[in-house]
C-alpha positions as CSV (number, residue, x, y, z in Angstrom):
1,K,56.7,-1.8,-11.6
2,E,56.9,-3.0,-8.0
3,L,57.0,-6.2,-6.1
4,I,55.4,-6.1,-2.7
5,I,56.1,-9.0,-0.3
6,L,53.8,-9.1,2.7
7,D,54.4,-11.7,5.5
8,I,53.9,-12.1,9.2
9,Y,57.1,-14.0,9.8
10,E,60.0,-11.5,9.6
11,N,62.8,-14.1,9.6
12,N,61.8,-15.8,6.3
13,V,60.9,-12.5,4.6
14,Y,64.2,-11.0,5.7
15,D,66.1,-13.9,4.0
16,L,63.9,-13.5,0.9
17,Q,64.6,-9.8,0.8
18,N,68.4,-10.4,1.0
19,E,68.2,-13.0,-1.7
20,L,66.3,-10.7,-4.1
21,K,68.7,-7.9,-3.4
22,R,71.7,-10.1,-4.2
23,Q,70.2,-11.4,-7.4
24,Y,68.6,-8.2,-8.8
25,G,70.2,-5.3,-6.9
26,D,68.6,-1.9,-7.6
27,T,66.9,-3.2,-10.8
28,L,64.0,-4.6,-8.7
29,N,61.6,-2.1,-7.1
30,L,61.0,-4.1,-3.9
31,K,58.8,-3.3,-0.9
32,V,58.7,-5.6,2.2
33,L,55.8,-5.3,4.7
34,I,55.3,-7.1,8.0
35,A,51.6,-7.7,8.6
36,S,49.0,-10.4,9.3
37,V,46.2,-11.4,7.0
38,R,44.2,-11.7,10.2
39,D,44.3,-7.9,10.7
40,K,41.5,-6.7,8.5
41,E,42.1,-3.0,9.1
42,K,45.8,-3.3,8.3
43,I,45.2,-5.3,5.1
44,D,42.6,-2.7,4.0
45,H,45.0,0.1,4.7
46,I,47.9,-1.6,2.8
47,I,45.8,-2.6,-0.3
48,G,44.0,0.7,-0.4
49,D,47.2,2.7,-0.1
50,L,49.4,0.6,-2.5
51,K,46.6,-0.5,-5.0
52,P,48.4,-3.6,-6.4
53,N,47.3,-4.9,-9.7
54,V,47.7,-8.6,-8.8
55,I,47.6,-10.3,-5.5
56,F,49.0,-13.8,-5.1
57,H,47.6,-15.1,-1.8
58,A,49.7,-17.9,-0.3
59,A,49.3,-17.2,3.4
60,A,48.1,-20.3,5.3
61,H,48.7,-22.6,8.2
62,K,49.4,-25.9,6.3
63,H,50.8,-28.6,8.6
64,V,48.0,-31.2,8.8
65,P,48.7,-32.7,12.3
66,L,49.3,-29.3,13.9
67,M,46.1,-27.9,12.5
68,E,44.1,-31.0,13.7
69,A,45.2,-30.1,17.2
70,N,44.6,-26.3,16.6
71,P,41.5,-26.0,14.4
72,H,40.7,-22.5,15.8
73,E,43.9,-21.2,14.4
74,A,43.5,-23.0,11.1
75,V,40.1,-21.3,10.6
76,K,41.3,-17.9,11.9
77,N,44.3,-17.8,9.6
78,N,43.2,-19.7,6.5
79,V,39.5,-18.9,6.2
80,F,39.2,-15.4,7.7
81,G,42.7,-14.4,6.6
82,T,41.7,-15.2,3.0
83,F,38.3,-13.5,3.5
84,N,40.0,-10.3,4.7
85,V,42.4,-10.1,1.7
86,A,39.7,-11.1,-0.8
87,R,37.3,-8.4,0.5
88,A,40.1,-5.8,0.3
89,A,40.9,-6.8,-3.2
90,D,37.3,-6.4,-4.2
91,K,36.9,-3.1,-2.3
92,F,39.9,-1.5,-3.9
93,N,39.4,-2.9,-7.4
94,V,42.5,-5.1,-7.6
95,D,42.7,-6.6,-11.2
96,K,43.4,-10.2,-10.2
97,F,43.4,-12.2,-7.0
98,V,45.1,-15.7,-7.3
99,M,44.8,-17.9,-4.2
100,I,47.2,-20.8,-3.8
101,S,45.2,-23.9,-2.9
102,T,46.1,-27.6,-2.3
103,D,45.2,-31.1,-3.3
104,K,44.3,-31.6,0.4
105,A,41.2,-29.4,-0.3
106,V,39.7,-32.3,-2.3
107,N,37.5,-34.6,-0.2
108,P,39.4,-33.4,2.9
109,T,39.9,-35.7,5.9
110,N,41.6,-32.9,7.9
111,I,40.7,-29.5,9.1
112,M,43.6,-27.9,7.1
113,G,42.2,-29.3,3.8
114,A,38.7,-28.3,4.8
115,T,39.7,-24.7,5.5
116,K,41.4,-24.5,2.1
117,R,38.3,-25.9,0.4
118,L,36.3,-23.2,2.2
119,C,38.8,-20.6,0.8
120,E,38.1,-21.9,-2.7
121,M,34.4,-21.4,-2.0
122,I,35.1,-17.8,-0.8
123,V,37.1,-17.1,-4.0
124,Q,34.4,-18.5,-6.3
125,A,31.5,-16.8,-4.5
126,I,33.1,-13.3,-4.3
127,D,34.1,-13.5,-8.0
128,K,30.5,-13.5,-9.0
129,K,29.8,-10.1,-7.5
130,S,33.2,-8.4,-8.0
131,N,35.0,-6.6,-10.8
132,T,38.2,-8.3,-9.6
133,E,39.0,-11.6,-11.2
134,F,39.3,-14.2,-8.4
135,V,40.8,-17.6,-9.1
136,A,42.4,-20.5,-7.2
137,V,45.3,-22.7,-8.3
138,R,45.4,-26.2,-6.8
139,F,48.4,-28.5,-6.7
140,G,50.2,-31.0,-4.6
141,N,53.6,-30.9,-2.7
142,V,56.5,-28.7,-3.7
143,L,60.0,-30.2,-3.4
144,G,62.1,-28.2,-1.0
145,S,59.4,-25.9,0.3
146,N,58.9,-25.1,3.9
147,G,57.7,-28.2,5.7
148,S,58.2,-30.6,2.8
149,V,59.4,-34.1,3.3
150,I,62.8,-33.9,1.5
151,P,64.4,-31.4,3.9
152,L,63.1,-33.5,6.8
153,F,64.6,-36.6,5.4
154,K,67.9,-34.9,4.7
155,R,68.1,-33.7,8.3
156,Q,67.3,-37.2,9.6
157,I,70.0,-38.7,7.4
158,A,72.5,-36.1,8.6
159,E,71.7,-37.0,12.2
160,G,72.3,-40.7,11.4
161,G,68.7,-41.7,11.1
162,P,66.3,-43.2,11.3
163,I,64.1,-41.8,8.6
164,T,60.4,-41.8,9.7
165,V,57.7,-42.6,7.2
166,T,54.1,-42.6,8.2
167,H,52.9,-45.6,6.1
168,K,54.6,-47.9,3.5
169,D,51.9,-47.2,1.0
170,V,51.7,-43.4,1.4
171,I,52.0,-41.6,-2.0
172,R,52.1,-37.9,-2.9
173,Y,52.4,-35.7,-6.0
174,F,55.4,-33.5,-6.3
175,M,56.7,-30.6,-8.4
176,T,59.7,-28.3,-8.1
177,I,59.6,-24.7,-6.8
178,P,60.4,-23.1,-10.2
179,E,57.8,-25.3,-11.9
180,A,55.1,-24.6,-9.4
181,S,55.8,-20.8,-9.5
182,Q,55.8,-20.6,-13.3
183,L,52.5,-22.6,-13.6
184,V,50.9,-20.4,-10.9
185,L,51.9,-17.3,-12.8
186,Q,50.7,-18.7,-16.1
187,A,47.4,-19.9,-14.6
188,G,46.8,-16.4,-13.2
189,A,47.5,-14.8,-16.6
190,M,44.9,-17.0,-18.4
191,A,42.3,-16.5,-15.7
192,S,39.0,-14.9,-16.5
193,G,37.5,-15.2,-13.0
194,G,35.9,-18.0,-10.9
195,E,38.1,-20.8,-12.0
196,I,39.9,-23.4,-9.9
197,F,43.0,-24.2,-11.9
198,V,44.4,-27.7,-11.4
199,L,48.1,-28.2,-12.1
200,E,49.3,-31.4,-13.8
201,M,51.4,-33.1,-11.2
202,G,52.7,-36.1,-13.2
203,D,52.9,-39.6,-11.6
204,P,52.6,-40.0,-7.8
205,V,55.6,-41.0,-5.8
206,R,55.7,-43.5,-3.0
207,I,57.2,-41.7,0.1
208,I,59.1,-44.8,1.3
209,D,60.8,-45.1,-2.1
210,L,61.7,-41.4,-1.9
211,A,63.3,-42.1,1.4
212,K,65.3,-45.1,0.0
213,D,66.5,-43.0,-2.9
214,L,67.7,-40.2,-0.7
215,I,69.6,-42.6,1.5
216,R,71.3,-44.1,-1.6
217,L,72.0,-40.7,-3.1
218,S,73.8,-39.8,0.2
219,G,76.2,-42.7,-0.4
220,L,74.6,-44.8,2.3
221,E,72.8,-48.2,2.5
222,V,69.2,-48.7,3.7
223,G,69.0,-50.8,6.8
224,K,72.8,-50.8,7.3
225,D,73.7,-47.1,7.6
226,I,70.2,-45.6,7.9
227,D,67.0,-47.4,9.1
228,I,63.5,-46.5,7.9
229,N,60.9,-46.6,10.6
230,V,57.1,-46.8,9.7
231,V,55.4,-44.8,12.5
232,G,51.7,-44.8,11.4
233,L,49.5,-42.2,9.7
234,R,49.2,-38.9,11.7
235,P,45.8,-37.4,12.5
236,G,44.0,-36.3,9.4
237,E,46.4,-37.8,6.9
238,K,45.4,-39.8,3.8
239,L,47.3,-42.5,2.0
240,F,47.0,-40.4,-1.1
241,E,45.8,-37.0,-2.2
242,E,43.4,-36.3,-5.0
243,L,43.5,-33.2,-7.3
244,L,39.8,-33.1,-8.2
245,M,36.6,-33.4,-6.3
246,D,34.2,-36.1,-7.5
247,E,31.6,-33.6,-8.7
248,E,34.1,-31.5,-10.7
249,G,34.8,-32.0,-14.4
250,L,38.2,-31.2,-15.9
251,I,38.6,-28.8,-18.8
252,S,41.8,-28.5,-20.8
253,T,43.5,-25.2,-21.5
254,E,46.1,-24.3,-24.1
255,H,48.8,-25.2,-21.6
256,S,49.3,-29.0,-21.3
257,K,50.0,-28.8,-17.5
258,I,47.1,-26.5,-16.5
259,H,43.5,-27.7,-16.3
260,I,40.3,-26.1,-15.0
261,G,37.9,-27.7,-12.6
262,K,34.2,-27.1,-13.3
263,P,33.1,-24.1,-11.3
264,L,30.9,-24.8,-8.2
265,F,29.6,-21.4,-7.4
266,Q,28.1,-20.4,-4.0
267,D,25.9,-17.5,-3.2
268,Y,28.1,-14.8,-1.6
269,N,25.5,-13.4,0.8
270,V,24.6,-16.8,2.0
271,L,28.3,-17.7,2.5
272,V,28.9,-14.5,4.5
273,K,26.2,-15.5,6.9
274,Q,27.6,-18.9,7.2
275,L,31.1,-17.5,7.9
276,Q,29.6,-15.3,10.6
277,A,28.2,-18.4,12.3
278,I,31.6,-20.1,12.0
279,E,33.2,-17.0,13.7
280,D,30.8,-17.4,16.7
281,V,31.8,-21.1,17.0
282,M,35.4,-20.2,16.6
283,N,35.2,-17.7,19.5
284,N,33.2,-19.8,21.9
285,G,33.4,-23.5,20.8
286,S,35.6,-26.5,21.4
287,N,37.9,-28.1,18.8
288,S,35.1,-30.6,18.0
289,D,32.6,-27.8,17.6
290,I,34.8,-26.1,15.1
291,K,35.3,-29.2,13.0
292,S,31.5,-29.9,13.0
293,A,30.7,-26.4,12.0
294,I,33.2,-26.5,9.1
295,A,31.8,-29.9,8.0
296,K,28.3,-28.3,7.6
297,L,29.8,-25.7,5.1
298,V,32.1,-28.2,3.3
299,P,30.0,-31.3,2.6
300,T,33.0,-33.2,1.1
301,Y,34.8,-32.9,4.5
302,K,34.9,-36.2,6.4
303,K,36.5,-35.9,9.8
304,A,39.4,-38.4,10.0
305,E,38.1,-39.9,13.2
306,E,34.9,-40.8,11.5
307,I,36.2,-42.7,8.4
308,N,38.4,-45.6,7.3
309,N,41.5,-44.0,5.9
310,V,42.4,-46.8,3.5
311,R,40.8,-46.1,0.2
312,E,41.2,-47.6,-3.3
313,F,43.6,-45.7,-5.6
314,K,43.7,-46.6,-9.3
315,G,47.4,-45.9,-9.6
316,I,48.6,-48.0,-6.7
317,K,49.4,-51.1,-8.7
318,K,51.6,-49.1,-11.1
319,I,53.5,-47.8,-8.1
320,E,53.8,-51.1,-6.5
321,S,55.2,-52.7,-9.6
322,S,58.1,-50.2,-9.6
323,S,58.7,-50.3,-5.9
324,N,61.9,-51.7,-4.4
């Protein structure tokens, strides 16, 4: 009956509003709200007033290097923003709450991924006590989305280069915006509560090969018209991302591209106390204090500065054999 778009960034949501009006005109009952998930009282007021049936929660700071330098903001926005919206969904009996997660939540080596793993824990914990069905949907990179690598490469090509790649062996999983959106909607529809849905991402892509392909598709030559510079992994980055944690099993669904990770439930009351402790550190601690506090809650989180970032990947030989 109604689509409600809530965002803190009015420029993007203004463009989206205009796009929807152009495509659907008056046939779409659209409401656009400017608000922050950090504002608990405002979120409570909006959800209590409008009483949506389904919430798709995608709000997050997601740029890995920026969040490594600003962990307070990562925790404030990702963890407590999610907590605010989830509690409001429970309080006002929303039917379904679908959180958009990321492959970076699996064995995270950066604060962004660790906060998203903590968001998954919040979703699973609150589901056990709520009439609302809470689920998370986890997938990799989306081609053409804000901050994705292809728009960056296109800008670098338009500027005459060079294209910057962090490491010659960096690989990522990709899907398109329509595919990701459809699978998120389908996963949400089949949810019964507490699941972490894992989307089938296909074969991984080597980023340096993607850069070479884009240069060629632009009618240019690698090394002649456009150079590729390898600049080194950024803080918190992995060579590859995983879609499942080691301790999770994988259950098939009737949809070939949607799987379910084995639930790892957490006691909600215990988690609330742990989050209160995190909030104290967030208000008074250093960047290092924040990362250490999150590491206590997310045992699979290994801070980038403490580990060797080169890890074995079973698909790398396949990719190497097809690389140019």
